[in-house]
Residue, then its C-alpha position, 0 to 999 in steps of 0.5 A: x500500499x502507497x502512502x501519498x501526502x497531499x499538500x494542495x489547498x483545499x484537499x490536504x491530507x494522507x490518502x492510501x491508493x487502497x483505502x482513500x483518504x486517511x487524514x485531513x492533515x499533514x505533519x512534518x517531524x521536527x524532532x524525536x527523542x527516546x525514552x521509556x525502554x526506547x519509545x520515540x517521543x516526537x515534536x511535530x509541526x501539524x496543519x490542515x490548510x497550509x496557512x497555520x501550523x500547530x506544534x505538538x510535542x511528546x507525542x508517541x505512537x508506540x504501543x499503547x500510545x497509538x489510541x492517544x495519537x488520535x485523541x492528542x490531535x483533536x485536542x489541538x485542533x479539527x484534525x481528523x483521522x478517518x476510520x480507515x486509519x489504523x495503527x498499521x497505516x499510523x506506522x506507514x505514514x510515520x515511516x514516511x515523514x521520519x524518512x524525510x526528517x532523516x534526509x533533512x537532517x543528513x543535509x544539514x549536517x552535510x552542508x555544515x561540513 
């Protein structure tokens, strides 16, 4: 299954080639910290209209924390995860975004040398 990140105004979100719309938001990983038995805690910048961003800190998708992911987003605004969004798909989306984060981090380090 392919995850597609759509950033076009008016139709923003993550989509799947198999399941269609998954979210009404996109995000960018700003940082990750590992603690509590190596669980990852992320700081993300999230938007659903490309004109304003909200930063959410200390969010995790590991184990039982997955259930808190959707609730945590709704605390910050109208960031909806559609019913087809299960734990496997959340992991796929974070994997996609983590690759982008790692590439930005690597490029920053390379440009410093």
